[in-house]
N, C-alpha and C positions, 0 to 999 in steps of 0.2 A: 504494499499499500504506500504509496508517494503523493505527496504535494511539494509544493517550493520551498517546506523548511523542512520538513520530517519525513522520512522513510523509516517504514517497519518492515522486517521480513521473520517470515514462520518457515521451518521447514521441516520434512519429514524424511528419512529413508531408510528401507527396509530391504536388507541381504542375507541370502542364504550362500553360505562359504563350504566349499567340498574341498577333499585333497584331490590333486590332479592326478596322483597316480593309484589313488584307493590306498587300503588299509585303515580307515578312519582317522579322526583327530581326537586327542586325547583329551578325557571329562577331568579328569584329576590323576595325582601320582600315589601310589601304594604305599603306604609305612610297611619296611620291612626290619622288624625289630630281632637282635641277635642274641642280645642280654639287656636287663636292666639296666637304661639311660644310654644304650648303645644302638644304633641302627642306622638306616638309609631311608633315603626315597626311592622307588624303582622308576627312575626317569627314561628307560630305555627297556627293549624286550630283550635284550642280551642278558640282562642282569637277573639275578635270582630274585624270585619273586612271585607273587599271586597272579601276575597279569596288570597289563593298565587297561582300564575301561576306556572304552573309545566310541563314537559316535559318528555315522556316515556322514552330517552335516553339523553345523551349528549357524544359530540365526541372530542378525544384529539389527537394532533398533537406532538409530540416530536422530536426536531432537534438536532443534537448532532455533535460536531466537535472537534477533538483532535489530539495532535502531542504528540511524545516522540523523543527527537534528542539527540543522543550522540555527541557535540559538540567539544569537545577536550578530550584528556586520561585522565580517571578518572572523568569528567565533563558531567551530563544530565540534560537538563529540560526537563520538561513534564507541559500540560496544557489540558483544557477541556472545553468547553463552550455547554451549554445544554440550549433550549427555549423551553419550554412546552407552547402549543396553545391551550387553551381552549375554545371550541365553545359552543353555544346554551343557556349557561348559565352564569349570571354575578358573581357568588358564586363560582366559580369553582377554579381549581389550575394554572393560568394563570401566568407564572414567567419566570425568566430570571436565570441562575446560573453559574456559574465557577469558576475555580483554577488555580493557577500557582503554580511549585515547580521547587525548583533546588536542585540538587544531585551533592555530591563529595565523590567519595569512595578511601578512602585510605587501602590498606591490605584489611582486613575481615570488618572495618568500614565503614559505610555510612551516616554522617551527613547530615542534609537537613533542608530546610527552604520552608516553602508554604503559601500562602494568598488564600483566597478564600469568594466569595461573592455570595449571593443570595437575591433576591426580587423580590416580587410579582407584579403586575400590579397596577398601581394606583388606578383602579377599585374595585381590590381587597382588599387593603389596606385601602381604604375609606369606603368599608362596613365594615370591622373590625373595625374601629373607630367608625364608627356612631355607632354601635349594641353595642361595650362595655361601651361607655359612656351612664351615665343614664339618661332618657328622659323624665320621668314622678318624679314630687314631691314627697316627702313623705307623704303627707297628702290626696292625692288622693286615694281613696279605691282602693286596688289591685294593685297601682302603684308599689310598690317594688316589687311584683311578675312577674309583667310585665319585670319591669328592670332586674331581675334576668334571665327570660326566653331571653330576647336581649344579655345579655351579654352571656349566654351559648351557642347560635347562634354563637356569633361573636367571641369567642375564640375557635369553632369546624372549622373555616375556615381555608382553604390552604393558609393561608397569610404570609409571611414571609419579613423579612428586617433585616440582619444579613451579619456581615463580619469576619473572622476569619484570627488568624494568628498562626502558629506552627511552632515549632523547634523539631528536634528530630535525634534519631541516630539508625541506626542498625547495628547489629553484625552478621555476618553470621557464625553460628556454623558448618555448612556444607553445601556444594552446594544445599541441597533440607532444610536447615532449618536455620531461623533467629529469634535473639532475638531483640524488638524494645521498645524503649520507646519516648515517646511523653509529650512537654506540650503545650497546645491549649489556645489560649485567644479568647473567641468569646463576640463581642459587639452587642446588638441589635439594631436595630433603631426605626422605628415605631411600630412592632410588631413579634413576632415568633410564628408560633405552635410549633415549636420543645421543648417549654419552657412549662410547666404544673405550673399555677399558681395558688396555694390554693383560695379557697373560699374566698371573700370579701378581699383579698389583692390587691395592684396596680398590673396592669398588666406588661406584659413584657418589654414595653418601656423601653428603657435605661438601661437594663441588661448587666450586664459585669459578665460574669463567665471564672474560670480558669480551667482548665483539665489535668490531669496529669495521662499518662496510660501508662500500659507495658502489652506487648503481645509476644507470640511464633508463627512462624507461620512457617506450615510445606506443602510442595508440594511435591504431589506423583502423 
């Protein structure tokens, strides 16, 4: 819905995901207890255990709501919220995300500031933390291999917990061309799949990243 000063957007997207080569998608990873306080999560069919429960497909429902409001001459605020609902599995992309941005146009320049947040459900974050923490002592034969397999599975989950602050400015070279520069600071909470951590290094929890970017945008 759009008028001269305000635009509202609502959207929904429903999908079904199937594996390309069959075999099903995992619903969860079963626990294998070897002794009191010692065990592991069966993340691969090659590991001993009861077997990984699977489903032929998983369903996703994405709901979005956003607005763009020119509330005063030269001033504009925009924001959007997304809710991703993951069904049929505990290991999916169930999450919430959103941003809020403020723009102020002065001639050809438009400085802006934005804040954003992305966070997976507690269930997905819990799986990520369980799998990335070593659960087998090193003296157990094959323990290091099991820990490595668990960590690889945990780091591949769609688990996010991060927030960002960005400051930038764009310059209109023409009605269809803009040059933009931006600084962004991103802080990770419990974990984030957006960051690839080298093997053997601590996970992404607590990571802080500063990003400088410049780009040229053209509309045609």
